[in-house]
PQR file with spaces between the fields and no chain letter, atoms N, CA, C, O and H, PARSE charges and radii, in Angstrom:
ATOM       1  N    MET     1       0.830   -1.198    0.000 -0.4000 1.5000
ATOM       2  CA   MET     1       0.000    0.000    0.000 -0.0000 2.0000
ATOM       3  C    MET     1       0.872    1.259    0.000  0.5500 1.7000
ATOM       4  O    MET     1       0.607    2.212   -0.733 -0.5500 1.4000
ATOM       5  N    HIS     2       1.908    1.244    0.829 -0.4000 1.5000
ATOM       6  CA   HIS     2       2.805    2.398    0.928 -0.0000 2.0000
ATOM       7  C    HIS     2       3.512    2.643   -0.410  0.5500 1.7000
ATOM       8  O    HIS     2       3.670    3.789   -0.831 -0.5500 1.4000
ATOM       9  H    HIS     2       2.123    0.470    1.425  0.4000 1.0000
ATOM      10  N    ASP     3       3.933    1.566   -1.071 -0.4000 1.5000
ATOM      11  CA   ASP     3       4.606    1.688   -2.371 -0.0000 2.0000
ATOM      12  C    ASP     3       3.672    2.273   -3.425  0.5500 1.7000
ATOM      13  O    ASP     3       4.079    3.100   -4.241 -0.5500 1.4000
ATOM      14  H    ASP     3       3.805    0.636   -0.728  0.4000 1.0000
ATOM      15  N    ARG     4       2.432    1.838   -3.397 -0.4000 1.5000
ATOM      16  CA   ARG     4       1.458    2.369   -4.373 -0.0000 2.0000
ATOM      17  C    ARG     4       1.211    3.847   -4.122  0.5500 1.7000
ATOM      18  O    ARG     4       1.075    4.627   -5.065 -0.5500 1.4000
ATOM      19  H    ARG     4       2.101    1.166   -2.734  0.4000 1.0000
ATOM      20  N    LEU     5       1.152    4.231   -2.862 -0.4000 1.5000
ATOM      21  CA   LEU     5       0.937    5.631   -2.517 -0.0000 2.0000
ATOM      22  C    LEU     5       2.136    6.477   -2.944  0.5500 1.7000
ATOM      23  O    LEU     5       1.974    7.564   -3.498 -0.5500 1.4000
ATOM      24  H    LEU     5       1.262    3.597   -2.096  0.4000 1.0000
ATOM      25  N    THR     6       3.317    5.977   -2.685 -0.4000 1.5000
ATOM      26  CA   THR     6       4.546    6.682   -3.093 -0.0000 2.0000
ATOM      27  C    THR     6       4.584    6.827   -4.610  0.5500 1.7000
ATOM      28  O    THR     6       4.910    7.892   -5.134 -0.5500 1.4000
ATOM      29  H    THR     6       3.448    5.094   -2.234  0.4000 1.0000
ATOM      30  N    LEU     7       4.255    5.762   -5.299 -0.4000 1.5000
ATOM      31  CA   LEU     7       4.233    5.789   -6.760 -0.0000 2.0000
ATOM      32  C    LEU     7       3.196    6.782   -7.265  0.5500 1.7000
ATOM      33  O    LEU     7       3.459    7.506   -8.225 -0.5500 1.4000
ATOM      34  H    LEU     7       3.991    4.896   -4.873  0.4000 1.0000
ATOM      35  N    ALA     8       2.038    6.832   -6.647 -0.4000 1.5000
ATOM      36  CA   ALA     8       0.981    7.762   -7.052 -0.0000 2.0000
ATOM      37  C    ALA     8       1.417    9.207   -6.818  0.5500 1.7000
ATOM      38  O    ALA     8       1.138   10.078   -7.642 -0.5500 1.4000
ATOM      39  H    ALA     8       1.824    6.244   -5.867  0.4000 1.0000
ATOM      40  N    VAL     9       2.092    9.465   -5.716 -0.4000 1.5000
ATOM      41  CA   VAL     9       2.579   10.820   -5.413 -0.0000 2.0000
ATOM      42  C    VAL     9       3.637   11.227   -6.438  0.5500 1.7000
ATOM      43  O    VAL     9       3.626   12.358   -6.924 -0.5500 1.4000
ATOM      44  H    VAL     9       2.319    8.757   -5.046  0.4000 1.0000
ATOM      45  N    GLN    10       4.537   10.323   -6.762 -0.4000 1.5000
ATOM      46  CA   GLN    10       5.565   10.610   -7.768 -0.0000 2.0000
ATOM      47  C    GLN    10       4.940   10.874   -9.133  0.5500 1.7000
ATOM      48  O    GLN    10       5.341   11.796   -9.844 -0.5500 1.4000
ATOM      49  H    GLN    10       4.545    9.405   -6.367  0.4000 1.0000
ATOM      50  N    GLU    11       3.973   10.071   -9.483 -0.4000 1.5000
ATOM      51  CA   GLU    11       3.287   10.242  -10.762 -0.0000 2.0000
ATOM      52  C    GLU    11       2.549   11.587  -10.806  0.5500 1.7000
ATOM      53  O    GLU    11       2.542   12.270  -11.830 -0.5500 1.4000
ATOM      54  H    GLU    11       3.647    9.322   -8.906  0.4000 1.0000
ATOM      55  N    MET    12       1.933   11.950   -9.683 -0.4000 1.5000
ATOM      56  CA   MET    12       1.233   13.223   -9.610 -0.0000 2.0000
ATOM      57  C    MET    12       2.213   14.387   -9.770  0.5500 1.7000
ATOM      58  O    MET    12       1.911   15.367  -10.451 -0.5500 1.4000
ATOM      59  H    MET    12       1.939   11.395   -8.851  0.4000 1.0000
ATOM      60  N    ALA    13       3.375   14.277   -9.149 -0.4000 1.5000
ATOM      61  CA   ALA    13       4.394   15.328   -9.268 -0.0000 2.0000
ATOM      62  C    ALA    13       4.885   15.434  -10.709  0.5500 1.7000
ATOM      63  O    ALA    13       5.082   16.534  -11.223 -0.5500 1.4000
ATOM      64  H    ALA    13       3.620   13.480   -8.597  0.4000 1.0000
ATOM      65  N    THR    14       5.080   14.298  -11.351 -0.4000 1.5000
ATOM      66  CA   THR    14       5.499   14.279  -12.757 -0.0000 2.0000
ATOM      67  C    THR    14       4.436   14.918  -13.645  0.5500 1.7000
ATOM      68  O    THR    14       4.749   15.715  -14.530 -0.5500 1.4000
ATOM      69  H    THR    14       4.919   13.404  -10.933  0.4000 1.0000
ATOM      70  N    ASN    15       3.194   14.564  -13.402 -0.4000 1.5000
ATOM      71  CA   ASN    15       2.099   15.137  -14.189 -0.0000 2.0000
ATOM      72  C    ASN    15       1.985   16.646  -13.970  0.5500 1.7000
ATOM      73  O    ASN    15       1.699   17.396  -14.902 -0.5500 1.4000
ATOM      74  H    ASN    15       2.940   13.917  -12.683  0.4000 1.0000
ATOM      75  N    LYS    16       2.210   17.080  -12.735 -0.4000 1.5000
ATOM      76  CA   LYS    16       2.151   18.514  -12.430 -0.0000 2.0000
ATOM      77  C    LYS    16       3.234   19.258  -13.203  0.5500 1.7000
ATOM      78  O    LYS    16       2.973   20.329  -13.751 -0.5500 1.4000
ATOM      79  H    LYS    16       2.443   16.470  -11.977  0.4000 1.0000
ATOM      80  N    ARG    17       4.445   18.707  -13.253 -0.4000 1.5000
ATOM      81  CA   ARG    17       5.533   19.331  -14.025 -0.0000 2.0000
ATOM      82  C    ARG    17       5.187   19.386  -15.513  0.5500 1.7000
ATOM      83  O    ARG    17       5.450   20.382  -16.187 -0.5500 1.4000
ATOM      84  H    ARG    17       4.657   17.837  -12.808  0.4000 1.0000
ATOM      85  N    LYS    18       4.601   18.313  -16.006 -0.4000 1.5000
ATOM      86  CA   LYS    18       4.211   18.279  -17.420 -0.0000 2.0000
ATOM      87  C    LYS    18       3.165   19.352  -17.714  0.5500 1.7000
ATOM      88  O    LYS    18       3.246   20.034  -18.736 -0.5500 1.4000
ATOM      89  H    LYS    18       4.388   17.504  -15.458  0.4000 1.0000
ATOM      90  N    VAL    19       2.194   19.503  -16.832 -0.4000 1.5000
ATOM      91  CA   VAL    19       1.146   20.504  -17.017 -0.0000 2.0000
ATOM      92  C    VAL    19       1.745   21.911  -16.985  0.5500 1.7000
ATOM      93  O    VAL    19       1.381   22.767  -17.792 -0.5500 1.4000
ATOM      94  H    VAL    19       2.129   18.949  -16.002  0.4000 1.0000
ATOM      95  N    GLU    20       2.663   22.142  -16.049 -0.4000 1.5000
ATOM      96  CA   GLU    20       3.316   23.451  -15.971 -0.0000 2.0000
ATOM      97  C    GLU    20       4.097   23.748  -17.247  0.5500 1.7000
ATOM      98  O    GLU    20       4.054   24.866  -17.760 -0.5500 1.4000
ATOM      99  H    GLU    20       2.958   21.447  -15.393  0.4000 1.0000
ATOM     100  N    LEU    21       4.801   22.759  -17.752 -0.4000 1.5000
ATOM     101  CA   LEU    21       5.558   22.909  -19.000 -0.0000 2.0000
ATOM     102  C    LEU    21       4.614   23.207  -20.164  0.5500 1.7000
ATOM     103  O    LEU    21       4.887   24.087  -20.980 -0.5500 1.4000
ATOM     104  H    LEU    21       4.837   21.851  -17.335  0.4000 1.0000
ATOM     105  N    GLN    22       3.515   22.479  -20.237 -0.4000 1.5000
ATOM     106  CA   GLN    22       2.548   22.696  -21.317 -0.0000 2.0000
ATOM     107  C    GLN    22       1.898   24.076  -21.204  0.5500 1.7000
ATOM     108  O    GLN    22       1.645   24.723  -22.220 -0.5500 1.4000
ATOM     109  H    GLN    22       3.293   21.764  -19.573  0.4000 1.0000
ATOM     110  N    ASN    23       1.625   24.532  -19.977 -0.4000 1.5000
ATOM     111  CA   ASN    23       1.077   25.875  -19.790 -0.0000 2.0000
ATOM     112  C    ASN    23       2.064   26.940  -20.259  0.5500 1.7000
ATOM     113  O    ASN    23       1.671   27.937  -20.865 -0.5500 1.4000
ATOM     114  H    ASN    23       1.830   24.006  -19.151  0.4000 1.0000
ATOM     115  N    ASN    24       3.340   26.724  -19.979 -0.4000 1.5000
ATOM     116  CA   ASN    24       4.365   27.661  -20.447 -0.0000 2.0000
ATOM     117  C    ASN    24       4.445   27.656  -21.973  0.5500 1.7000
ATOM     118  O    ASN    24       4.598   28.706  -22.597 -0.5500 1.4000
ATOM     119  H    ASN    24       3.659   25.914  -19.486  0.4000 1.0000
ATOM     120  N    GLN    25       4.339   26.474  -22.562 -0.4000 1.5000
ATOM     121  CA   GLN    25       4.363   26.383  -24.028 -0.0000 2.0000
ATOM     122  C    GLN    25       3.156   27.098  -24.623  0.5500 1.7000
ATOM     123  O    GLN    25       3.282   27.828  -25.606 -0.5500 1.4000
ATOM     124  H    GLN    25       4.215   25.622  -22.055  0.4000 1.0000
ATOM     125  N    ILE    26       2.001   26.888  -24.031 -0.4000 1.5000
ATOM     126  CA   ILE    26       0.784   27.543  -24.520 -0.0000 2.0000
ATOM     127  C    ILE    26       0.927   29.055  -24.416  0.5500 1.7000
ATOM     128  O    ILE    26       0.547   29.780  -25.335 -0.5500 1.4000
ATOM     129  H    ILE    26       1.899   26.295  -23.232  0.4000 1.0000
ATOM     130  N    SER    27       1.470   29.533  -23.305 -0.4000 1.5000
ATOM     131  CA   SER    27       1.685   30.968  -23.125 -0.0000 2.0000
ATOM     132  C    SER    27       2.615   31.508  -24.210  0.5500 1.7000
ATOM     133  O    SER    27       2.369   32.574  -24.775 -0.5500 1.4000
ATOM     134  H    SER    27       1.779   28.944  -22.558  0.4000 1.0000
ATOM     135  N    GLY    28       3.674   30.771  -24.493 -0.4000 1.5000
ATOM     136  CA   GLY    28       4.602   31.171  -25.559 -0.0000 2.0000
ATOM     137  C    GLY    28       3.922   31.198  -26.915  0.5500 1.7000
ATOM     138  O    GLY    28       4.137   32.115  -27.708 -0.5500 1.4000
ATOM     139  H    GLY    28       3.873   29.905  -24.034  0.4000 1.0000
ATOM     140  N    TYR    29       3.098   30.187  -27.179 -0.4000 1.5000
ATOM     141  CA   TYR    29       2.367   30.147  -28.452 -0.0000 2.0000
ATOM     142  C    TYR    29       1.384   31.310  -28.564  0.5500 1.7000
ATOM     143  O    TYR    29       1.226   31.894  -29.636 -0.5500 1.4000
ATOM     144  H    TYR    29       2.924   29.443  -26.535  0.4000 1.0000
ATOM     145  N    GLU    30       0.724   31.643  -27.456 -0.4000 1.5000
ATOM     146  CA   GLU    30      -0.222   32.761  -27.476 -0.0000 2.0000
ATOM     147  C    GLU    30       0.500   34.077  -27.762  0.5500 1.7000
ATOM     148  O    GLU    30      -0.011   34.919  -28.500 -0.5500 1.4000
ATOM     149  H    GLU    30       0.852   31.169  -26.585  0.4000 1.0000
ATOM     150  N    GLN    31       1.679   34.254  -27.184 -0.4000 1.5000
ATOM     151  CA   GLN    31       2.468   35.456  -27.456 -0.0000 2.0000
ATOM     152  C    GLN    31       2.882   35.509  -28.925  0.5500 1.7000
ATOM     153  O    GLN    31       2.827   36.563  -29.558 -0.5500 1.4000
ATOM     154  H    GLN    31       2.095   33.571  -26.584  0.4000 1.0000
ATOM     155  N    GLU    32       3.290   34.375  -29.450 -0.4000 1.5000
ATOM     156  CA   GLU    32       3.683   34.313  -30.861 -0.0000 2.0000
ATOM     157  C    GLU    32       2.490   34.621  -31.765  0.5500 1.7000
ATOM     158  O    GLU    32       2.635   35.316  -32.770 -0.5500 1.4000
ATOM     159  H    GLU    32       3.334   33.519  -28.935  0.4000 1.0000
ATOM     160  N    ILE    33       1.319   34.110  -31.413 -0.4000 1.5000
ATOM     161  CA   ILE    33       0.105   34.382  -32.189 -0.0000 2.0000
ATOM     162  C    ILE    33      -0.208   35.872  -32.180  0.5500 1.7000
ATOM     163  O    ILE    33      -0.548   36.440  -33.217 -0.5500 1.4000
ATOM     164  H    ILE    33       1.201   33.545  -30.596  0.4000 1.0000
ATOM     165  N    GLN    34      -0.095   36.510  -31.016 -0.4000 1.5000
ATOM     166  CA   GLN    34      -0.343   37.952  -30.927 -0.0000 2.0000
ATOM     167  C    GLN    34       0.629   38.724  -31.811  0.5500 1.7000
ATOM     168  O    GLN    34       0.234   39.659  -32.507 -0.5500 1.4000
ATOM     169  H    GLN    34       0.182   36.049  -30.173  0.4000 1.0000
ATOM     170  N    MET    35       1.904   38.331  -31.783 -0.4000 1.5000
ATOM     171  CA   MET    35       2.916   38.988  -32.606 -0.0000 2.0000
ATOM     172  C    MET    35       2.589   38.817  -34.096  0.5500 1.7000
ATOM     173  O    MET    35       2.679   39.768  -34.873 -0.5500 1.4000
ATOM     174  H    MET    35       2.225   37.571  -31.217  0.4000 1.0000
ATOM     175  N    LEU    36       2.211   37.599  -34.479 -0.4000 1.5000
ATOM     176  CA   LEU    36       1.883   37.338  -35.880 -0.0000 2.0000
ATOM     177  C    LEU    36       0.639   38.106  -36.318  0.5500 1.7000
ATOM     178  O    LEU    36       0.566   38.569  -37.457 -0.5500 1.4000
ATOM     179  H    LEU    36       2.138   36.827  -33.847  0.4000 1.0000
ATOM     180  N    ARG    37      -0.343   38.245  -35.419 -0.4000 1.5000
ATOM     181  CA   ARG    37      -1.536   39.024  -35.744 -0.0000 2.0000
ATOM     182  C    ARG    37      -1.182   40.495  -35.972  0.5500 1.7000
ATOM     183  O    ARG    37      -1.715   41.131  -36.881 -0.5500 1.4000
ATOM     184  H    ARG    37      -0.284   37.870  -34.494  0.4000 1.0000
ATOM     185  N    LYS    38      -0.284   41.031  -35.148 -0.4000 1.5000
ATOM     186  CA   LYS    38       0.151   42.420  -35.336 -0.0000 2.0000
ATOM     187  C    LYS    38       0.894   42.579  -36.655  0.5500 1.7000
ATOM     188  O    LYS    38       0.697   43.561  -37.371 -0.5500 1.4000
ATOM     189  H    LYS    38       0.149   40.514  -34.409  0.4000 1.0000
ATOM     190  N    GLN    39       1.747   41.611  -36.975 -0.4000 1.5000
ATOM     191  CA   GLN    39       2.459   41.656  -38.252 -0.0000 2.0000
ATOM     192  C    GLN    39       1.485   41.591  -39.417  0.5500 1.7000
ATOM     193  O    GLN    39       1.627   42.319  -40.399 -0.5500 1.4000
ATOM     194  H    GLN    39       1.907   40.813  -36.393  0.4000 1.0000
ATOM     195  N    LEU    40       0.494   40.713  -39.302 -0.4000 1.5000
ATOM     196  CA   LEU    40      -0.512   40.580  -40.352 -0.0000 2.0000
ATOM     197  C    LEU    40      -1.282   41.889  -40.525  0.5500 1.7000
ATOM     198  O    LEU    40      -1.535   42.324  -41.648 -0.5500 1.4000
ATOM     199  H    LEU    40       0.378   40.121  -38.504  0.4000 1.0000
ATOM     200  N    GLU    41      -1.649   42.505  -39.418 -0.4000 1.5000
ATOM     201  CA   GLU    41      -2.366   43.780  -39.477 -0.0000 2.0000
ATOM     202  C    GLU    41      -1.522   44.836  -40.184  0.5500 1.7000
ATOM     203  O    GLU    41      -2.031   45.599  -41.005 -0.5500 1.4000
ATOM     204  H    GLU    41      -1.443   42.151  -38.505  0.4000 1.0000
ATOM     205  N    GLY    42      -0.227   44.875  -39.861 -0.4000 1.5000
ATOM     206  CA   GLY    42       0.671   45.817  -40.528 -0.0000 2.0000
ATOM     207  C    GLY    42       0.764   45.542  -42.019  0.5500 1.7000
ATOM     208  O    GLY    42       0.749   46.469  -42.828 -0.5500 1.4000
ATOM     209  H    GLY    42       0.187   44.254  -39.195  0.4000 1.0000
ATOM     210  N    LEU    43       0.860   44.279  -42.382 -0.4000 1.5000
ATOM     211  CA   LEU    43       0.942   43.916  -43.799 -0.0000 2.0000
ATOM     212  C    LEU    43      -0.357   44.246  -44.538  0.5500 1.7000
ATOM     213  O    LEU    43      -0.329   44.685  -45.687 -0.5500 1.4000
ATOM     214  H    LEU    43       0.872   43.525  -41.725  0.4000 1.0000
ATOM     215  N    GLU    44      -1.491   44.033  -43.871 -0.4000 1.5000
ATOM     216  CA   GLU    44      -2.774   44.367  -44.490 -0.0000 2.0000
ATOM     217  C    GLU    44      -2.892   45.876  -44.711  0.5500 1.7000
ATOM     218  O    GLU    44      -3.392   46.318  -45.745 -0.5500 1.4000
ATOM     219  H    GLU    44      -1.514   43.676  -42.937  0.4000 1.0000
ATOM     220  N    ASN    45      -2.429   46.669  -43.733 -0.4000 1.5000
ATOM     221  CA   ASN    45      -2.442   48.124  -43.888 -0.0000 2.0000
ATOM     222  C    ASN    45      -1.533   48.559  -45.038  0.5500 1.7000
ATOM     223  O    ASN    45      -1.880   49.436  -45.829 -0.5500 1.4000
ATOM     224  H    ASN    45      -2.023   46.310  -42.892  0.4000 1.0000
ATOM     225  N    GLU    46      -0.373   47.930  -45.111 -0.4000 1.5000
ATOM     226  CA   GLU    46       0.564   48.235  -46.190 -0.0000 2.0000
ATOM     227  C    GLU    46      -0.033   47.856  -47.544  0.5500 1.7000
ATOM     228  O    GLU    46       0.115   48.592  -48.519 -0.5500 1.4000
ATOM     229  H    GLU    46      -0.091   47.218  -44.468  0.4000 1.0000
ATOM     230  N    LYS    47      -0.701   46.719  -47.602 -0.4000 1.5000
ATOM     231  CA   LYS    47      -1.344   46.272  -48.843 -0.0000 2.0000
ATOM     232  C    LYS    47      -2.420   47.269  -49.275  0.5500 1.7000
ATOM     233  O    LYS    47      -2.535   47.599  -50.455 -0.5500 1.4000
ATOM     234  H    LYS    47      -0.821   46.121  -46.810  0.4000 1.0000
ATOM     235  N    GLU    48      -3.203   47.741  -48.309 -0.4000 1.5000
ATOM     236  CA   GLU    48      -4.261   48.711  -48.606 -0.0000 2.0000
ATOM     237  C    GLU    48      -3.664   50.002  -49.166  0.5500 1.7000
ATOM     238  O    GLU    48      -4.183   50.562  -50.132 -0.5500 1.4000
ATOM     239  H    GLU    48      -3.109   47.472  -47.350  0.4000 1.0000
ATOM     240  N    LYS    49      -2.574   50.471  -48.559 -0.4000 1.5000
ATOM     241  CA   LYS    49      -1.903   51.679  -49.053 -0.0000 2.0000
ATOM     242  C    LYS    49      -1.365   51.453  -50.466  0.5500 1.7000
ATOM     243  O    LYS    49      -1.490   52.319  -51.332 -0.5500 1.4000
ATOM     244  H    LYS    49      -2.153   50.016  -47.775  0.4000 1.0000
ATOM     245  N    ASP    50      -0.765   50.278  -50.692 -0.4000 1.5000
ATOM     246  CA   ASP    50      -0.224   49.953  -52.014 -0.0000 2.0000
ATOM     247  C    ASP    50      -1.342   49.906  -53.067  0.5500 1.7000
ATOM     248  O    ASP    50      -1.164   50.375  -54.191 -0.5500 1.4000
ATOM     249  H    ASP    50      -0.663   49.575  -49.989  0.4000 1.0000
ATOM     250  N    GLN    51      -2.493   49.334  -52.691 -0.4000 1.5000
ATOM     251  CA   GLN    51      -3.610   49.270  -53.633 -0.0000 2.0000
ATOM     252  C    GLN    51      -4.114   50.672  -53.983  0.5500 1.7000
ATOM     253  O    GLN    51      -4.455   50.939  -55.135 -0.5500 1.4000
ATOM     254  H    GLN    51      -2.638   48.952  -51.778  0.4000 1.0000
ATOM     255  N    LYS    52      -4.161   51.565  -52.994 -0.4000 1.5000
ATOM     256  CA   LYS    52      -4.567   52.952  -53.260 -0.0000 2.0000
ATOM     257  C    LYS    52      -3.570   53.631  -54.181  0.5500 1.7000
ATOM     258  O    LYS    52      -3.958   54.342  -55.108 -0.5500 1.4000
ATOM     259  H    LYS    52      -3.884   51.348  -52.058  0.4000 1.0000
ATOM     260  N    MET    53      -2.283   53.414  -53.928 -0.4000 1.5000
ATOM     261  CA   MET    53      -1.242   54.016  -54.766 -0.0000 2.0000
ATOM     262  C    MET    53      -1.337   53.482  -56.192  0.5500 1.7000
ATOM     263  O    MET    53      -1.191   54.249  -57.144 -0.5500 1.4000
ATOM     264  H    MET    53      -1.967   52.836  -53.175  0.4000 1.0000
ATOM     265  N    ILE    54      -1.576   52.197  -56.354 -0.4000 1.5000
ATOM     266  CA   ILE    54      -1.716   51.607  -57.691 -0.0000 2.0000
ATOM     267  C    ILE    54      -2.904   52.225  -58.414  0.5500 1.7000
ATOM     268  O    ILE    54      -2.815   52.535  -59.602 -0.5500 1.4000
ATOM     269  H    ILE    54      -1.695   51.574  -55.580  0.4000 1.0000
ATOM     270  N    ALA    55      -4.015   52.405  -57.706 -0.4000 1.5000
ATOM     271  CA   ALA    55      -5.199   53.017  -58.317 -0.0000 2.0000
ATOM     272  C    ALA    55      -4.892   54.447  -58.748  0.5500 1.7000
ATOM     273  O    ALA    55      -5.286   54.862  -59.838 -0.5500 1.4000
ATOM     274  H    ALA    55      -4.087   52.152  -56.741  0.4000 1.0000
ATOM     275  N    GLU    56      -4.194   55.202  -57.908 -0.4000 1.5000
ATOM     276  CA   GLU    56      -3.831   56.584  -58.254 -0.0000 2.0000
ATOM     277  C    GLU    56      -2.900   56.615  -59.456  0.5500 1.7000
ATOM     278  O    GLU    56      -3.052   57.461  -60.338 -0.5500 1.4000
ATOM     279  H    GLU    56      -3.873   54.865  -57.023  0.4000 1.0000
ATOM     280  N    LEU    57      -1.938   55.698  -59.498 -0.4000 1.5000
ATOM     281  CA   LEU    57      -1.011   55.644  -60.624 -0.0000 2.0000
ATOM     282  C    LEU    57      -1.726   55.257  -61.921  0.5500 1.7000
ATOM     283  O    LEU    57      -1.410   55.777  -62.992 -0.5500 1.4000
ATOM     284  H    LEU    57      -1.815   55.011  -58.782  0.4000 1.0000
ATOM     285  N    LYS    58      -2.685   54.345  -61.815 -0.4000 1.5000
ATOM     286  CA   LYS    58      -3.461   53.980  -63.010 -0.0000 2.0000
ATOM     287  C    LYS    58      -4.255   55.168  -63.528  0.5500 1.7000
ATOM     288  O    LYS    58      -4.340   55.382  -64.737 -0.5500 1.4000
ATOM     289  H    LYS    58      -2.942   53.923  -60.945  0.4000 1.0000
ATOM     290  N    GLN    59      -4.843   55.950  -62.608 -0.4000 1.5000
ATOM     291  CA   GLN    59      -5.588   57.142  -63.010 -0.0000 2.0000
ATOM     292  C    GLN    59      -4.659   58.157  -63.667  0.5500 1.7000
ATOM     293  O    GLN    59      -5.011   58.761  -64.680 -0.5500 1.4000
ATOM     294  H    GLN    59      -4.775   55.776  -61.626  0.4000 1.0000
ATOM     295  N    ALA    60      -3.474   58.344  -63.093 -0.4000 1.5000
ATOM     296  CA   ALA    60      -2.507   59.285  -63.661 -0.0000 2.0000
ATOM     297  C    ALA    60      -2.070   58.818  -65.045  0.5500 1.7000
ATOM     298  O    ALA    60      -1.921   59.632  -65.956 -0.5500 1.4000
ATOM     299  H    ALA    60      -3.188   57.854  -62.270  0.4000 1.0000
ATOM     300  N    LEU    61      -1.866   57.522  -65.204 -0.4000 1.5000
ATOM     301  CA   LEU    61      -1.471   56.980  -66.510 -0.0000 2.0000
ATOM     302  C    LEU    61      -2.580   57.188  -67.533  0.5500 1.7000
ATOM     303  O    LEU    61      -2.317   57.554  -68.678 -0.5500 1.4000
ATOM     304  H    LEU    61      -1.987   56.862  -64.463  0.4000 1.0000
ATOM     305  N    THR    62      -3.809   56.956  -67.119 -0.4000 1.5000
ATOM     306  CA   THR    62      -4.947   57.171  -68.024 -0.0000 2.0000
ATOM     307  C    THR    62      -5.025   58.635  -68.445  0.5500 1.7000
ATOM     308  O    THR    62      -5.221   58.937  -69.622 -0.5500 1.4000
ATOM     309  H    THR    62      -4.023   56.658  -66.189  0.4000 1.0000
ATOM     310  N    ARG    63      -4.869   59.549  -67.478 -0.4000 1.5000
ATOM     311  CA   ARG    63      -4.898   60.982  -67.806 -0.0000 2.0000
ATOM     312  C    ARG    63      -3.756   61.353  -68.746  0.5500 1.7000
ATOM     313  O    ARG    63      -3.955   62.135  -69.675 -0.5500 1.4000
ATOM     314  H    ARG    63      -4.710   59.305  -66.522  0.4000 1.0000
ATOM     315  N    ALA    64      -2.570   60.806  -68.520 -0.4000 1.5000
ATOM     316  CA   ALA    64      -1.427   61.094  -69.377 -0.0000 2.0000
ATOM     317  C    ALA    64      -1.673   60.590  -70.796  0.5500 1.7000
ATOM     318  O    ALA    64      -1.305   61.252  -71.766 -0.5500 1.4000
ATOM     319  H    ALA    64      -2.408   60.171  -67.765  0.4000 1.0000
ATOM     320  N    ARG    65      -2.287   59.434  -70.915 -0.4000 1.5000
ATOM     321  CA   ARG    65      -2.605   58.903  -72.247 -0.0000 2.0000
ATOM     322  C    ARG    65      -3.639   59.782  -72.948  0.5500 1.7000
ATOM     323  O    ARG    65      -3.566   60.001  -74.157 -0.5500 1.4000
ATOM     324  H    ARG    65      -2.586   58.896  -70.127  0.4000 1.0000
ATOM     325  N    GLU    66      -4.605   60.284  -72.169 -0.4000 1.5000
ATOM     326  CA   GLU    66      -5.617   61.167  -72.754 -0.0000 2.0000
ATOM     327  C    GLU    66      -4.980   62.468  -73.243  0.5500 1.7000
ATOM     328  O    GLU    66      -5.311   62.965  -74.320 -0.5500 1.4000
ATOM     329  H    GLU    66      -4.664   60.106  -71.186  0.4000 1.0000
ATOM     330  N    VAL    67      -4.076   63.002  -72.452 -0.4000 1.5000
ATOM     331  CA   VAL    67      -3.390   64.229  -72.853 -0.0000 2.0000
ATOM     332  C    VAL    67      -2.561   63.984  -74.100  0.5500 1.7000
ATOM     333  O    VAL    67      -2.563   64.797  -75.025 -0.5500 1.4000
ATOM     334  H    VAL    67      -3.808   62.598  -71.578  0.4000 1.0000
ATOM     335  N    LYS    68      -1.859   62.875  -74.126 -0.4000 1.5000
ATOM     336  CA   LYS    68      -1.045   62.518  -75.304 -0.0000 2.0000
ATOM     337  C    LYS    68      -1.927   62.413  -76.547  0.5500 1.7000
ATOM     338  O    LYS    68      -1.588   62.939  -77.608 -0.5500 1.4000
ATOM     339  H    LYS    68      -1.857   62.214  -73.375  0.4000 1.0000
ATOM     340  N    THR    69      -3.057   61.730  -76.403 -0.4000 1.5000
ATOM     341  CA   THR    69      -3.975   61.578  -77.538 -0.0000 2.0000
ATOM     342  C    THR    69      -4.494   62.942  -77.991  0.5500 1.7000
ATOM     343  O    THR    69      -4.579   63.205  -79.191 -0.5500 1.4000
ATOM     344  H    THR    69      -3.332   61.303  -75.541  0.4000 1.0000
ATOM     345  N    THR    70      -4.841   63.806  -77.045 -0.4000 1.5000
ATOM     346  CA   THR    70      -5.352   65.132  -77.373 -0.0000 2.0000
ATOM     347  C    THR    70      -4.281   65.941  -78.089  0.5500 1.7000
ATOM     348  O    THR    70      -4.571   66.594  -79.092 -0.5500 1.4000
ATOM     349  H    THR    70      -4.772   63.593  -76.070  0.4000 1.0000
ATOM     350  N    ILE    71      -3.066   65.909  -77.598 -0.4000 1.5000
ATOM     351  CA   ILE    71      -1.978   66.692  -78.226 -0.0000 2.0000
ATOM     352  C    ILE    71      -1.719   66.197  -79.634  0.5500 1.7000
ATOM     353  O    ILE    71      -1.614   67.008  -80.554 -0.5500 1.4000
ATOM     354  H    ILE    71      -2.831   65.378  -76.784  0.4000 1.0000
ATOM     355  N    PHE    72      -1.615   64.904  -79.831 -0.4000 1.5000
ATOM     356  CA   PHE    72      -1.340   64.362  -81.157 -0.0000 2.0000
ATOM     357  C    PHE    72      -2.494   64.604  -82.122  0.5500 1.7000
ATOM     358  O    PHE    72      -2.280   64.808  -83.317 -0.5500 1.4000
ATOM     359  H    PHE    72      -1.701   64.245  -79.084  0.4000 1.0000
ATOM     360  N    SER    73      -3.717   64.580  -81.599 -0.4000 1.5000
ATOM     361  CA   SER    73      -4.846   64.786  -82.506 -0.0000 2.0000
ATOM     362  C    SER    73      -4.946   66.260  -82.929  0.5500 1.7000
ATOM     363  O    SER    73      -5.439   66.554  -84.018 -0.5500 1.4000
ATOM     364  H    SER    73      -3.890   64.414  -80.628  0.4000 1.0000
ATOM     365  N    THR    74      -4.493   67.171  -82.094 -0.4000 1.5000
ATOM     366  CA   THR    74      -4.514   68.591  -82.477 -0.0000 2.0000
ATOM     367  C    THR    74      -3.353   68.913  -83.403  0.5500 1.7000
ATOM     368  O    THR    74      -3.436   69.868  -84.175 -0.5500 1.4000
ATOM     369  H    THR    74      -4.092   66.933  -81.209  0.4000 1.0000
ATOM     370  N    LEU    75      -2.285   68.151  -83.350 -0.4000 1.5000
ATOM     371  CA   LEU    75      -1.132   68.391  -84.225 -0.0000 2.0000
ATOM     372  C    LEU    75      -1.364   67.840  -85.624  0.5500 1.7000
ATOM     373  O    LEU    75      -0.764   68.326  -86.582 -0.5500 1.4000
ATOM     374  H    LEU    75      -2.217   67.374  -82.723  0.4000 1.0000
ATOM     375  N    THR    76      -2.205   66.858  -85.756 -0.4000 1.5000
ATOM     376  CA   THR    76      -2.390   66.263  -87.088 -0.0000 2.0000
ATOM     377  C    THR    76      -3.588   66.777  -87.805  0.5500 1.7000
ATOM     378  O    THR    76      -3.859   66.360  -88.931 -0.5500 1.4000
ATOM     379  H    THR    76      -2.692   66.463  -84.977  0.4000 1.0000
């Protein structure tokens, strides 16, 4: 009986250490997830800015082509 009790106490201590280790790992993973979410948010903001810039550049290119067409049509 004493041996079984000792074994159960040792097993409980081992399990407690494992749980503590897993809790630390989970905490680390949660921190990493938060960091990745912030990075993703930054990348999404950058993508949105890039898309706006591309739209503005396309509009400028269209206007430049219109001006070119107008100038050439008045010269000929």
